[in-house]
N, C-alpha and C positions, 0 to 999 in steps of 0.2 A: 504440695502437702495440704494447703487450704482446700484445694479442689477435692482431694481424697476425703477429708473429713466432712466437707459439704455434701459429697455424694453419699456418705454413710448416713448423714442426717436425713437426707431425702429418702433413702431406702428404708430407714426406720419408720418414717412417717407413713410411707406407702404400706408397709407391713401392718402397722396398727390400723390404718384405715381399712385395709382388706379384711382383717380379722373382724372388725366391727360391722362391715357391710356384707360379710359372707352369709352362709346359710344360717338362719336363726335357729335357736334351740326351741324345740316344739314341746309345749307344756300342756298336759291334760289335767284339769281339776275334776276328779271323779268322786261322786257322792250322791247325796239325796237333796232335799230341799234346803238344807243348811248350806250346801254348796251352790245350789242353782236358783233359788227363788226369793229375791233376786241375787242373793249371794254377793252383796256389795263389799264384803271383805276382799273378794277377788279384784274389784275395782281399786280399792285402797292399796292392795298389794302391788298391782300393776303400777300405780302411781308412785309408790315407794321405789320400785325398780327404776322407773324413768328418772326420778329425782336423783338417784344414785348413779345415773349414767349407764345403767344396765339396760340397753335397748335392743340387744341382739336376741330377742325372744319373740315367740309367736304362740299365743294361747290357742289351743285347738279343742274341738268338740263338735258334736252334731247339733248342739243347742246354741242359740245366739246369746249375745249380751243382753241384759235387761237394764232398765233405767236406774242409774245411781247418781244422777246429778251432773255427770260429766262423761265425755266420750272416752272409752277405754277398750282395750283388746280383751273381749269377754267371752269368746267361745268356750264352751264347757260341756261336761257330762254330769251335771247336777240334776238328777231326776227325782222330783218330789214324790215321796211315798215309797221309793224303791228300797229293797233290802239287799244286802250283800248276797245272802242265800238265794234271793229271788233272781238277781242278775245272773248268778251261776246256773240255777235250774232252767232259766229261760235262754241261756247261752247268748246273752246280749253283748257282752264285752268284745268278743272277736270282731263283730261287725263294726262297732265303734272304732276299734283300733285300726281296722283295715281302711277306714275312711279318713283317719286323722294322723296316723303314724307318729305318735309322741316319742320324744327322747326321755322325758321325765313325766311321771305320774304322781300327782298329789292326791292321796286317797283319804277322805274323811267319810268312812262308812261304818255302819253298825247301829246307828240310832234307831232306825225302824226295826232292825232285828231284835234289839233289846226290848223295844216296845211290844214286839210280838213274841216275847218270852223265849227267844233263841238263846241257847247257852253259849258261853265263850268257845267251847269246843266246836259247836256247829258253825259259829261265825268265823273262827280261824280256819276251819276246813274250807269254807268258802274263799277265804283269803288265799289259801293254798292254790286253789284253782285259778283265781284271778291272776295271781302272780305267774303261774305257768303260762297263762294266755298272754300276759304282757311280754314275757320273755320269748314266747314263740313269735311275737310280732317284731321284736328287736332284741337281739341277744345281749346288748349292752344297755338296756333300758335301766333308768334309775327310778327307784320307788321311794317316795316319802309317804309314810303311813302315820296317820294321826292317832294319838291317844285322844279320843273324841271329847268334845265339850260335855260338861255335865248336863243332866236333864232332870226336870222335876215337874212333869205335867200333872194336872189335877186328877186325872183318871188313871194314873199308874203309880201307885205308892212304892212299888218295888223297882221302878226304872232307875232311880238314882244309884242304888247298890249294884244293880246289874251293869251299869256303866263302869263303876269302880272295878268290878270283877273282870270285865273285858279289858279295860286299860291296864290292869295289873298283868294280864297274860300277854299283852302285845309285845313287850320288849324281848321276852324269851322266844316268842315266835319269830320275830324279826332277826334275832341273832342266829337262829337256826337256818334261816333262809338267805342270809347275807352272802354275797360273793364279791370277789374283786371286780369281775366284769359287770355285774349287775347289783350294785349295792342296795340294801334296804335300810333306810334311815327312819328312826322313830322321831316323830315331831310331837312335842308335848303341848297340846292345845287345851289341856285340862287345867293346869295350874293357873291360879289367879282369875279364873272365869267364874262368875257368880250368876246363877240362874235368876236370882231375885233382882239384880241390878242390870244384867246384860242380855236378858231375853224379854220378849213380849208375852210369852205364854209358858215359860219354863223350859222351852225347847229352842225356839228360833231367835237368833240374835237381833238386837236393836243396834243403834249406831255404836255404842260403847263396846258391845260384843263383837261387832265387825272390826273395830279397831284392834281388839285383842287377837282376833283370828288372823288378821293381816300381819300383826307383829309376830305371832308364833310361827307362821310359815316363812317369814322373810329370810331369816338367817340360814336355815337349812336349804331353802331354794337357791339363794345366792351361791352357796357352796356347791350345790349340784350343777348350777349353770356354769360356774367357773371351772369346774373339774372336767 
């Protein structure tokens, strides 16, 4: 009997080890300069996952990690200056997906669209296409879409309200696109973010803003990884 229970204990430990050492969950951070230049919230997020013992991940993208003070898994698709509408019109996402094969996409897009006076309708139409392309690459892909951080650049007095309008429209869009096989989850990166305190220029995060971005993504990402 002792041998039997000892065997079960060994078997359980092997199963846990195999799960942890198996194929990692591939995560793409998709966005613009807020995501990629240097996007140190990604480094902080990765470190939070490591600290919590969530190590079965691989961040993927055609762009490399940038300096954030410590080594981290920082591949990404954070392209400075890019618009969601521009990524669609230039047909860029399918190529990135074919090179990286993500299981989860974390998307913080729309800042540059807002800056270029694109309406929520235009931006969400671009999101439609991006989502179709993600699901074409993997039927069961999980999408985490941000209600983007506020912006208040000195040369765009209307940008702040345009962000509010976009963020207000995102939950209904996500609900209409959600599915069991490929869930679409809204991540609130807006609440508690202060452009005066958390950005260097009304747009791009400083250290406090990076901490807030890492925190807003952490819970939804953990759930997506564990599901």
